[in-house]
C-alpha positions as CSV (number, residue, x, y, z in Angstrom):
1,M,-9.6,27.2,19.2
2,L,-8.4,23.6,19.5
3,E,-7.0,21.9,22.6
4,I,-5.8,18.3,22.5
5,K,-4.9,17.2,26.1
6,D,-2.9,14.0,26.7
7,V,-4.8,12.0,24.2
8,H,-4.0,8.3,23.9
9,K,-5.2,5.8,21.2
10,T,-4.2,2.2,20.7
11,F,-5.7,0.0,18.1
12,N,-6.2,-3.8,18.6
13,A,-5.0,-3.5,22.2
14,G,-3.9,-6.7,23.8
15,T,-3.5,-8.6,20.5
16,I,-0.5,-9.4,18.3
17,N,-1.6,-6.5,16.0
18,E,-1.5,-3.9,18.8
19,K,-0.6,-0.5,17.5
20,V,-0.1,2.6,19.6
21,A,-1.3,5.5,17.3
22,L,-1.4,8.4,19.8
23,N,0.8,8.4,22.9
24,G,0.0,11.3,25.1
25,L,-0.6,13.8,22.3
26,N,-0.8,17.5,23.4
27,L,-1.5,20.3,20.9
28,T,-3.1,23.8,21.2
29,L,-4.2,25.8,18.2
30,N,-5.0,29.5,18.6
31,D,-7.7,31.3,16.6
32,G,-6.3,31.9,13.1
33,D,-3.4,29.4,13.3
34,Y,-2.6,27.7,10.0
35,V,-0.5,24.7,11.1
36,T,1.2,22.2,8.8
37,V,1.8,18.7,10.2
38,I,4.6,16.4,9.0
39,G,5.9,13.0,10.2
40,G,6.8,9.6,9.0
41,N,4.4,6.7,8.3
42,G,2.6,5.7,11.4
43,A,3.4,9.0,13.2
44,G,-0.3,9.5,14.1
45,K,-1.1,12.4,11.7
46,S,-4.3,11.0,10.2
47,T,-5.3,9.4,13.5
48,M,-5.1,12.8,15.1
49,L,-7.6,14.2,12.6
50,N,-9.8,11.2,13.1
51,M,-9.8,11.7,16.8
52,I,-10.6,15.4,16.4
53,T,-13.6,14.7,14.2
54,G,-14.8,11.7,16.2
55,V,-14.3,9.0,13.6
56,F,-12.7,6.9,16.4
57,P,-13.2,7.4,20.2
58,V,-10.1,8.3,22.3
59,D,-8.9,5.9,24.9
60,S,-8.1,8.7,27.3
61,G,-7.5,12.4,27.3
62,N,-9.7,15.4,26.2
63,I,-10.4,17.3,23.0
64,L,-11.8,20.9,23.3
65,I,-13.1,23.3,20.6
66,D,-13.5,26.9,21.7
67,G,-13.4,25.7,25.3
68,E,-16.1,23.1,24.8
69,D,-15.2,19.5,25.6
70,I,-16.2,17.4,22.6
71,T,-14.3,14.3,23.6
72,N,-17.5,12.2,24.1
73,L,-19.6,13.9,21.4
74,P,-20.5,11.5,18.5
75,E,-19.1,12.2,15.1
76,H,-22.4,13.6,13.6
77,K,-22.9,16.1,16.4
78,R,-19.4,17.6,16.2
79,A,-19.4,17.7,12.4
80,K,-20.7,21.3,12.6
81,Y,-17.4,22.5,13.9
82,F,-15.3,21.2,11.1
83,G,-14.6,21.3,7.4
84,R,-12.4,18.4,6.0
85,V,-10.8,17.7,2.7
86,F,-9.3,14.2,2.1
87,Q,-6.5,13.0,0.0
88,D,-8.7,11.4,-2.7
89,P,-10.3,14.1,-4.9
90,M,-13.3,11.8,-5.5
91,T,-14.2,11.6,-1.8
92,G,-15.6,15.1,-1.2
93,T,-18.1,15.4,-4.0
94,A,-21.0,13.5,-5.6
95,A,-19.9,12.7,-9.1
96,D,-23.4,12.2,-10.6
97,M,-24.6,15.6,-9.3
98,Q,-24.1,19.0,-10.8
99,I,-21.6,21.5,-9.4
100,E,-24.4,23.7,-8.1
101,E,-26.1,20.8,-6.5
102,N,-22.9,19.8,-4.7
103,M,-22.5,23.4,-3.5
104,A,-26.1,23.5,-2.3
105,I,-25.7,20.4,-0.2
106,A,-22.7,21.9,1.5
107,A,-24.4,25.3,2.0
108,R,-27.4,23.7,3.6
109,R,-25.6,21.2,5.8
110,G,-27.0,21.3,9.3
111,K,-29.8,23.7,8.4
112,R,-33.5,23.0,8.5
113,R,-34.7,21.5,5.2
114,T,-38.0,22.6,3.6
115,L,-40.0,21.6,0.5
116,G,-38.9,24.7,-1.3
117,F,-38.2,24.3,-5.0
118,G,-34.6,23.5,-6.0
119,I,-31.8,26.1,-6.0
120,K,-32.9,29.7,-5.9
121,K,-31.5,32.4,-8.2
122,A,-29.8,34.2,-5.3
123,E,-28.1,31.0,-4.2
124,R,-26.9,30.3,-7.8
125,E,-25.4,33.8,-8.0
126,E,-23.5,33.2,-4.8
127,Y,-22.1,29.9,-6.0
128,K,-21.0,31.6,-9.2
129,K,-19.1,34.3,-7.2
130,L,-17.4,31.6,-5.0
131,L,-16.4,29.5,-8.0
132,A,-15.0,32.6,-9.8
133,T,-12.5,33.0,-7.0
134,L,-10.9,29.7,-8.0
135,D,-10.0,31.1,-11.4
136,L,-10.7,27.8,-13.0
137,G,-13.6,28.8,-15.2
138,L,-16.1,26.7,-13.2
139,E,-18.5,29.6,-12.6
140,D,-19.8,29.1,-16.1
141,R,-20.3,25.3,-15.6
142,L,-22.7,25.2,-12.8
143,T,-24.8,22.5,-14.4
144,S,-21.9,20.3,-15.3
145,K,-21.7,16.9,-13.6
146,V,-18.8,16.9,-11.1
147,G,-17.7,13.5,-12.4
148,L,-16.6,15.2,-15.6
149,L,-14.1,17.4,-13.9
150,S,-10.4,16.8,-13.3
151,G,-9.1,15.8,-9.9
152,G,-7.7,19.3,-9.3
153,Q,-11.0,20.9,-10.1
154,R,-12.9,18.5,-7.9
155,Q,-10.5,19.1,-5.0
156,A,-10.9,22.9,-5.5
157,I,-14.7,22.5,-5.3
158,T,-14.3,20.3,-2.2
159,L,-12.4,23.1,-0.6
160,L,-15.2,25.5,-1.3
161,M,-17.7,23.1,0.0
162,A,-15.7,22.5,3.2
163,T,-15.4,26.2,4.0
164,I,-18.7,27.6,2.7
165,Q,-20.1,27.7,6.2
166,H,-16.9,29.0,7.8
167,P,-16.0,26.1,10.1
168,K,-14.3,26.7,13.3
169,L,-11.5,24.4,12.1
170,L,-10.5,23.3,8.6
171,L,-8.7,19.9,8.4
172,L,-6.7,19.2,5.2
173,D,-5.6,15.6,5.2
174,E,-2.8,15.4,2.5
175,H,-5.3,17.0,0.2
176,T,-2.8,17.5,-2.7
177,A,-1.0,14.1,-2.4
178,A,-3.0,12.5,-5.3
179,L,-2.5,15.5,-7.7
180,D,0.3,16.2,-10.2
181,P,2.8,18.9,-9.0
182,K,1.3,21.7,-11.0
183,T,-2.2,21.0,-10.0
184,A,-1.1,20.5,-6.4
185,A,0.5,23.9,-6.3
186,K,-2.7,25.5,-7.6
187,V,-4.8,23.7,-5.0
188,L,-2.4,24.9,-2.3
189,E,-2.6,28.4,-3.6
190,I,-6.4,28.2,-3.4
191,S,-6.2,26.8,0.1
192,D,-4.0,29.6,1.3
193,K,-6.4,32.2,-0.2
194,I,-9.5,30.7,1.3
195,I,-7.9,30.3,4.7
196,M,-6.6,33.9,4.7
197,E,-9.7,35.6,3.3
198,N,-12.1,33.8,5.7
199,H,-9.7,34.0,8.7
200,L,-10.0,30.3,9.3
201,T,-8.0,28.1,11.7
202,A,-6.5,25.2,9.8
203,L,-4.5,22.0,10.3
204,M,-2.9,20.7,7.2
205,V,-1.2,17.2,7.1
206,T,1.3,16.9,4.3
207,H,4.1,14.5,3.2
208,N,5.9,17.4,1.4
209,M,8.4,19.0,3.7
210,K,8.9,22.0,1.4
211,D,5.1,22.7,1.4
212,A,5.1,22.3,5.2
213,I,7.7,25.1,5.4
214,V,6.2,27.4,2.8
215,H,2.6,27.3,3.9
216,G,1.0,28.3,7.2
217,N,2.4,30.2,10.2
218,R,3.3,27.2,12.2
219,L,4.8,23.7,11.7
220,I,4.7,20.6,13.9
221,M,6.4,17.3,13.5
222,M,4.9,14.1,14.9
223,H,6.7,10.9,15.8
224,E,5.2,7.8,17.5
225,G,2.0,9.5,18.4
226,R,3.2,12.7,19.8
227,V,4.5,16.1,18.8
228,I,8.4,16.2,18.8
229,Y,8.9,19.6,17.2
230,D,6.8,22.8,17.1
231,V,8.0,25.9,15.3
232,S,6.3,29.2,14.2
233,G,6.9,32.7,13.0
234,E,10.3,33.9,11.8
235,A,12.0,30.6,12.9
236,K,9.6,28.7,10.6
237,K,10.3,30.9,7.6
238,K,14.0,30.3,7.9
239,L,13.7,26.5,8.0
240,K,15.2,24.2,5.4
241,V,14.3,20.6,4.7
242,S,17.8,19.7,6.1
243,D,16.8,21.4,9.3
244,L,13.7,19.2,9.6
245,L,15.6,16.1,9.0
246,A,18.2,17.1,11.7
247,K,15.4,17.9,14.1
248,F,13.8,14.5,13.6
249,E,17.0,12.7,14.2
250,E,17.7,14.8,17.3
251,A,14.2,14.3,18.8
252,S,13.7,10.7,17.9
253,G,17.3,9.3,18.0
254,K,16.6,7.8,14.6
255,E,17.4,8.6,11.0
256,F,14.4,9.8,9.0
257,A,13.6,7.0,6.5
258,N,10.3,7.9,4.8
259,D,10.9,7.5,1.1
260,R,7.6,9.2,0.2
261,M,8.5,12.4,2.1
262,M,12.1,12.4,1.1
263,L,11.3,12.1,-2.6
264,S,8.9,15.1,-2.3
């Protein structure tokens, strides 16, 4: 489903601010993989997602989706392959528009636009069904402005919007980091349900080691722009946070010192 082959990316090359973000990154995701990604600050996690979606061009290497090389495809042309949810719940929705209007924008993304009138009854019923699966009571608030909702509710709607067209790859970029623990757990539960029921391939960056172990069928650890640990199946289920810390120290030769991840 996804192949990242020997991808390199350096920002501000040749200057005092030079930063190697990806250093020969290799990663292959099979169809249906749900991969959690952990690593310290500057490990290259978010840069990897930005390379995949085309936010920044790669310096060298190749990125393939379903066997198609998209390395040189501009961001807007490769957008059809992906659904993405960011850390900030305010990013994925239009606050001044109604819930149903936000859903309609997502449902019609990439499709031919016409001068047809508004949101049709059949579309509205479909949105109600989708919102009902969230179990947040939003199916009865279709005309509410999204800006009136809580961060967790907005993030849940963003998840629906990102997956309404069944993307080839769902990218979750620390999408629960800005939420309180209870709300974050609910959004993760919704994420798991959507991924499983729609048979999606997903890549979830998280700073929470426990979440990385519990969710998904595979876990990768990044350090200095490359993958230093890759575990799946039964071996992943048996992991403990202490195991991840030990693996990091073994692979990198350094003690793990990311306060944000440790405190999680």
